N, C-alpha and C positions, 0 to 999 in steps of 0.2 A: 853661847850659842854658836855652834859650828857652822862652817860654810855650807854643809849639806842641808842643814835645817833652814838656813836663810834662803837657799835656792828653792827648797820645797815651799817655804812661805811665799816667796816671789811667784812661784807657779800657781799656788792657790789664789793669790791676790789677782793675778792676771786672768785666771779662769773666771773668778767672780766678776771682774770688770767686764770681760767679754760677754758673759751671760746678762749682766745688767744692761749693757749697751744694746744687745740684741733685743731684749725685752722693750727697751725704750724705742728702738728703731721700729718695732712692730706696733706699739701702742701709743707712743708719745710724739713721734716725729711729725706727724701731720698736724697735731694740735700746736706744736711749737712753731711750725711754719705759718699757721694761720694767725697766731698771736703776734709774731714779730715781722709782719709784712713791711712796715715802714722803717724798721731798724736795719740800716745798711750793713752793719757788722755781721748780722745773722742772715738777712734775706739774700745778700749777694751769694753766699755759699749755698743757701737752701735752694736757690733757683738752679744751680748747677747740679748738686748731688742729692737734694732732698727727696726727689721722686724716684730715684734710681734703686740700686741694689741695697742690700742690708749693709754692706761695707761702706757704701757712700753715705747712707743715712747715719751710720755710726760716726763717721768722720764729721758730719755736720753737727751731730749731737755733742761731740767733744768740743768743737769750736764754740757752739752755743753755750755749753756749760762754762767754759772759760770766760766768755763774754758776759754771761749773767753773773758769775761770781766776781768779776771785775767791772761791774756795771757802772760804778761811779766814774771811772775813767771814760767809758764809752758815752755816758750821758753828758759829761762835761765837754767832750769833743763833738757832740751832736750826732753820734753814730747810733744811738739807742734812745728810744723815747721812754721816759719813766712811766707813762700811762700804759704802755704795752707790758712793761715789767710787772706792773700791778695786776695785770690780767692772768699772769702765770699761776696756775694752781699750785698750792703748797706741796702736794704729793709729787708733782713733776719736779719742782724746785729741790725737794729733798733727794730725789733720785739723781738729779744733776750734781748736787753736792757730794753724794756718795761716789759717783763715777769720777769726779775730779779728785776726790780724796784718795780713792784706790789707785788712780794713775800716779798721783804725787808720791804716795808711799812706795809703790812698785819701782818707780824711777829712782827714788832715794835709796832703796835697797840695792839696786844694781850699781849705782854710783858708789855706795859704801863698799860693796864687794870689790869693785875695781880699785878703789883707793887702798883698801886693806891688802889686796893682792899685789899692788904695786910696791907698797912699803914694807910688807911682811913677807919675806922670802926665806 
């Protein structure tokens, strides 16, 4: 796979991630804010950016996605309540997983391109 096709794949993944985040910002952000009112790790960011612009809500959604996917750590620290996590609808959880996965794969591709570019000249 050439560098051009990797870059095109990266662009496709980023566009898919942005579209998914915009969809979630429009339809899911309010629900997530309502569910995680007592969870400091999400509510502290939601209070600042949750009711603002699409970009602000997308930021909160990526933070919330990371917190939900790493929920064991946050529950152990007392920053997230397991009862609130149980209230999260499965369809929203699936979108959060997809967004986190797209972000991880996109970042991995870019890091891979930099490493290959650094060592293959």
